[in-house]
C-alpha positions as CSV (number, residue, x, y, z in Angstrom):
1,X,0.0,0.0,0.0
2,X,1.4,3.4,-1.1
3,X,1.6,5.8,1.9
4,X,2.7,8.9,0.0
5,X,0.1,11.5,-0.8
6,X,-1.4,11.2,-4.3
7,X,-2.5,13.9,-6.7
8,X,-5.9,12.7,-8.0
9,X,-9.3,14.1,-8.8
10,X,-12.1,14.2,-6.3
11,X,-14.0,11.6,-8.3
12,X,-11.0,9.2,-8.3
13,X,-10.5,9.7,-4.6
14,X,-14.2,8.9,-3.8
15,X,-14.0,5.8,-6.0
16,X,-10.8,4.5,-4.5
17,X,-10.7,1.7,-1.9
18,X,-10.8,2.9,1.7
19,X,-12.9,4.4,4.5
20,X,-13.1,8.2,4.5
21,X,-14.4,10.5,7.2
22,X,-17.6,11.1,5.4
23,X,-18.3,7.3,5.4
24,X,-19.0,7.4,9.1
25,X,-22.4,9.1,8.5
26,X,-23.5,5.6,7.3
27,X,-21.4,3.6,9.8
28,X,-23.3,5.5,12.5
29,X,-26.4,3.7,11.3
30,X,-25.0,0.2,10.7
31,X,-22.2,-1.6,8.9
32,X,-24.9,-2.6,6.3
33,X,-25.6,1.1,5.5
34,X,-21.9,1.6,4.9
35,X,-21.5,-1.5,2.7
36,X,-24.5,-0.2,0.6
37,X,-23.0,3.3,0.5
38,X,-23.3,3.5,-3.3
39,X,-27.1,3.7,-2.7
40,X,-26.8,6.7,-0.4
41,X,-24.4,9.1,-2.2
42,X,-24.4,12.8,-1.3
43,X,-25.0,14.7,-4.4
44,X,-26.7,17.9,-5.4
45,X,-26.4,21.7,-5.8
46,X,-25.1,22.5,-2.3
47,X,-22.3,19.9,-2.8
48,X,-21.3,21.4,-6.1
49,X,-21.2,24.9,-4.6
50,X,-18.9,23.8,-1.8
51,X,-16.6,22.2,-4.4
52,X,-16.6,25.4,-6.4
53,X,-15.6,27.5,-3.4
54,X,-12.8,25.0,-2.5
55,X,-11.5,25.2,-6.0
56,X,-11.6,29.0,-6.0
57,X,-9.7,29.3,-2.7
58,X,-7.3,26.3,-2.9
59,X,-6.7,25.5,-6.5
60,X,-7.7,28.6,-8.6
61,X,-5.2,27.6,-11.3
62,X,-7.1,24.4,-11.9
63,X,-10.8,25.3,-11.4
64,X,-11.3,25.9,-15.1
65,X,-10.8,22.2,-15.6
66,X,-14.0,21.4,-13.7
67,X,-16.1,24.6,-13.6
68,X,-17.3,27.2,-16.0
69,X,-19.4,30.3,-15.5
70,X,-22.7,30.4,-17.4
71,X,-21.7,33.4,-19.5
72,X,-22.6,33.5,-23.2
73,X,-24.2,35.8,-25.7
74,X,-27.9,36.1,-24.7
75,X,-27.5,34.8,-21.2
76,X,-29.2,37.9,-19.8
77,X,-32.2,37.4,-22.1
78,X,-35.5,36.0,-20.9
79,X,-35.0,32.3,-20.3
80,X,-38.0,31.4,-22.6
81,X,-36.6,33.5,-25.4
82,X,-35.1,32.0,-28.6
83,X,-31.9,34.0,-28.1
84,X,-31.4,32.5,-24.6
85,X,-32.2,29.0,-25.6
86,X,-30.0,29.0,-28.7
87,X,-27.2,30.7,-26.9
88,X,-27.3,28.3,-24.0
89,X,-27.5,25.2,-26.2
90,X,-24.4,26.3,-28.1
91,X,-22.7,27.2,-24.8
92,X,-23.4,23.8,-23.2
93,X,-22.2,22.0,-26.3
94,X,-18.8,23.8,-25.9
95,X,-18.3,22.9,-22.3
96,X,-19.2,19.3,-21.9
97,X,-17.7,17.6,-19.0
98,X,-17.6,20.8,-16.8
99,X,-20.0,21.9,-14.2
100,X,-21.9,25.0,-15.4
101,X,-22.3,27.6,-12.6
102,X,-25.0,30.4,-12.8
103,X,-23.5,33.9,-12.8
104,X,-25.0,34.8,-9.5
105,X,-23.6,31.7,-7.7
106,X,-20.2,32.3,-9.3
107,X,-20.2,35.9,-8.0
108,X,-21.2,34.7,-4.5
109,X,-18.4,32.1,-4.5
110,X,-15.9,34.8,-5.6
111,X,-16.9,37.1,-2.8
112,X,-16.6,34.3,-0.3
113,X,-13.2,33.2,-1.7
114,X,-11.9,36.8,-1.5
115,X,-13.0,37.0,2.2
116,X,-11.3,33.7,3.0
117,X,-8.1,34.9,1.4
118,X,-8.3,38.2,3.3
119,X,-8.6,36.6,6.7
120,X,-6.9,33.2,6.3
121,X,-4.6,33.7,3.3
122,X,-1.6,33.8,5.6
123,X,-2.0,30.1,6.6
124,X,-2.9,28.9,3.1
125,X,0.6,29.1,1.9
126,X,3.6,26.8,1.4
127,X,1.3,23.7,1.8
128,X,-0.4,21.0,-0.2
129,X,-4.0,21.5,-1.5
130,X,-6.4,18.6,-2.1
131,X,-3.9,15.7,-1.9
132,X,-5.0,12.2,-1.0
133,X,-3.6,9.9,1.6
134,X,-4.1,6.1,1.9
135,X,-2.8,3.8,4.6
136,X,-3.7,0.3,5.8
137,X,-5.1,0.0,9.4
138,X,-4.2,-3.4,10.6
139,X,-6.0,-3.0,13.9
140,X,-9.4,-2.8,12.2
141,X,-8.6,-4.5,8.9
142,X,-9.4,-1.5,6.7
143,X,-7.7,1.0,4.4
144,X,-7.9,4.5,5.7
145,X,-8.1,7.5,3.4
146,X,-8.3,11.2,3.8
147,X,-8.1,14.3,1.6
148,X,-7.2,17.4,3.5
149,X,-8.3,20.6,1.9
150,X,-4.9,22.0,2.8
151,X,-2.0,20.4,4.6
152,X,1.0,22.2,6.1
153,X,3.5,19.4,6.6
154,X,6.1,21.5,8.4
155,X,3.6,22.7,11.0
156,X,1.7,19.4,11.2
157,X,-1.5,21.3,10.5
158,X,-4.6,20.2,8.6
159,X,-6.7,23.1,7.4
160,X,-10.3,22.5,6.4
161,X,-12.6,25.0,4.7
162,X,-16.2,25.0,5.8
163,X,-19.3,27.0,4.8
164,X,-21.6,27.6,7.7
165,X,-24.8,29.4,8.7
166,X,-23.0,31.3,11.5
167,X,-19.4,31.7,12.7
168,X,-20.5,32.7,16.2
169,X,-18.4,30.4,18.4
170,X,-21.4,29.1,20.4
171,X,-23.4,28.3,17.2
172,X,-20.3,26.8,15.4
173,X,-19.7,24.5,18.4
174,X,-23.1,23.1,17.7
175,X,-22.2,22.7,14.0
176,X,-19.0,20.8,15.1
177,X,-21.3,18.3,16.9
178,X,-24.1,18.2,14.3
179,X,-21.7,17.6,11.4
180,X,-19.2,15.6,13.4
181,X,-16.3,17.9,12.5
182,X,-14.5,16.6,15.7
183,X,-14.6,13.1,14.3
184,X,-13.3,14.3,11.0
185,X,-10.5,16.1,12.8
186,X,-9.5,12.9,14.7
187,X,-9.7,10.8,11.6
188,X,-7.5,13.1,9.5
189,X,-4.9,13.6,12.3
190,X,-4.7,9.9,13.1
191,X,-4.7,8.8,9.4
192,X,-1.8,11.1,8.6
193,X,0.1,10.0,11.6
194,X,-0.4,6.3,10.7
195,X,0.9,7.1,7.2
196,X,4.0,8.6,8.7
197,X,3.2,12.3,8.4
198,X,3.2,14.9,11.1
199,X,-0.3,16.0,12.3
200,X,-0.8,18.0,15.4
201,X,-3.6,20.4,14.8
202,X,-6.9,20.6,12.8
203,X,-7.9,24.1,11.8
204,X,-11.3,25.1,10.4
205,X,-11.6,28.2,8.2
206,X,-15.3,28.9,8.5
207,X,-17.1,31.3,6.1
208,X,-20.7,32.3,6.4
209,X,-23.0,31.5,3.5
210,X,-24.9,34.8,3.7
211,X,-23.6,38.3,3.1
212,X,-21.3,39.8,4.3
213,X,-19.7,36.3,4.4
214,X,-17.9,36.7,7.7
215,X,-14.8,34.5,8.1
216,X,-13.4,33.1,11.3
217,X,-10.6,30.6,11.9
218,X,-11.0,27.9,14.6
219,X,-8.6,25.3,16.0
220,X,-10.5,22.2,17.2
221,X,-9.3,21.5,20.7
222,X,-7.6,18.2,21.9
223,X,-10.6,17.2,24.1
224,X,-12.9,17.4,21.1
225,X,-10.5,15.4,18.9
226,X,-10.3,12.8,21.6
227,X,-14.0,12.5,21.7
228,X,-14.0,12.2,17.9
229,X,-11.4,9.5,18.1
230,X,-13.5,7.5,20.6
231,X,-16.5,7.9,18.3
232,X,-14.9,6.6,15.1
233,X,-13.1,3.8,16.9
234,X,-16.5,2.6,18.2
235,X,-17.9,2.5,14.7
236,X,-14.9,0.7,13.3
237,X,-15.2,-1.9,16.1
238,X,-18.8,-2.5,15.0
239,X,-17.6,-2.9,11.4
240,X,-14.9,-5.3,12.4
241,X,-17.4,-7.4,14.4
242,X,-19.8,-7.5,11.5
243,X,-17.0,-8.6,9.1
244,X,-16.2,-11.4,11.6
245,X,-19.7,-12.6,12.4
246,X,-22.0,-11.2,9.6
247,X,-24.4,-9.9,12.2
248,X,-25.6,-6.3,12.1
249,X,-28.2,-4.8,14.4
250,X,-30.5,-2.8,12.1
251,X,-33.7,-2.8,14.3
252,X,-33.8,0.4,16.3
253,X,-36.2,1.3,19.2
254,X,-38.5,4.2,18.7
255,X,-41.4,5.7,20.6
256,X,-43.4,8.9,20.8
257,X,-41.6,12.3,20.9
258,X,-40.4,13.6,24.3
259,X,-42.9,16.5,24.3
260,X,-45.8,14.0,24.3
261,X,-44.5,12.3,27.5
262,X,-44.0,15.7,29.1
263,X,-47.5,16.6,28.2
264,X,-48.8,13.4,29.7
265,X,-46.9,14.0,32.9
266,X,-48.3,17.6,33.1
267,X,-51.9,16.5,32.6
268,X,-51.5,13.7,35.2
269,X,-50.1,16.1,37.9
């Protein structure tokens, strides 16, 4: 197994063998959900916008290979007009294989990217952007993989770019829990270390989705990373047990919402 970082496309990375941090959203449910992951792929407009922003900030010299702005003669015309339809048809024919981004979304991504560079540009230098790491994990019998948005090898720092509703620290702490960023941090740090690369810190560059697109930079603290490590190890243990026994618990208990029981208690008192 090659332990050195690889330059590869996002698509090639996702298709490559190995467990990534995003796979744990399915491992949380059961090993069977993970093994059927091709049925539950995350796709859609929000995902494309995030990828566009990452390209603008981290790989601006390559973004033209994947994205193109929807800008053609007649693009400002009524979308039901002949000029717009003919212009768009010719435009799409010329840019097959690329993701076409509406002008307004392109402009939003540019503003967000400019804000990120203004605040976090100093730490987005002298590092590696969007490189992929693979390493075998003999303890759990899996291949680990991770793809840091940006990696500063000399500093042992992983930098991750996130869009968010709010960069208020109290609200972003909730986002860390809701989206399991602490588990992602532990997975990246531990995977890099297992592959023989220094990894000490996990830094999040958070940019708000709405204007004025405020940017703040957070370092996920060791106690949160420890909690994330305990979390992913628990799910890997369940996967290892499933691989050994073939047994997976997919039946979950469920009842009525908590407010119902509170209401019942209030009425009975």
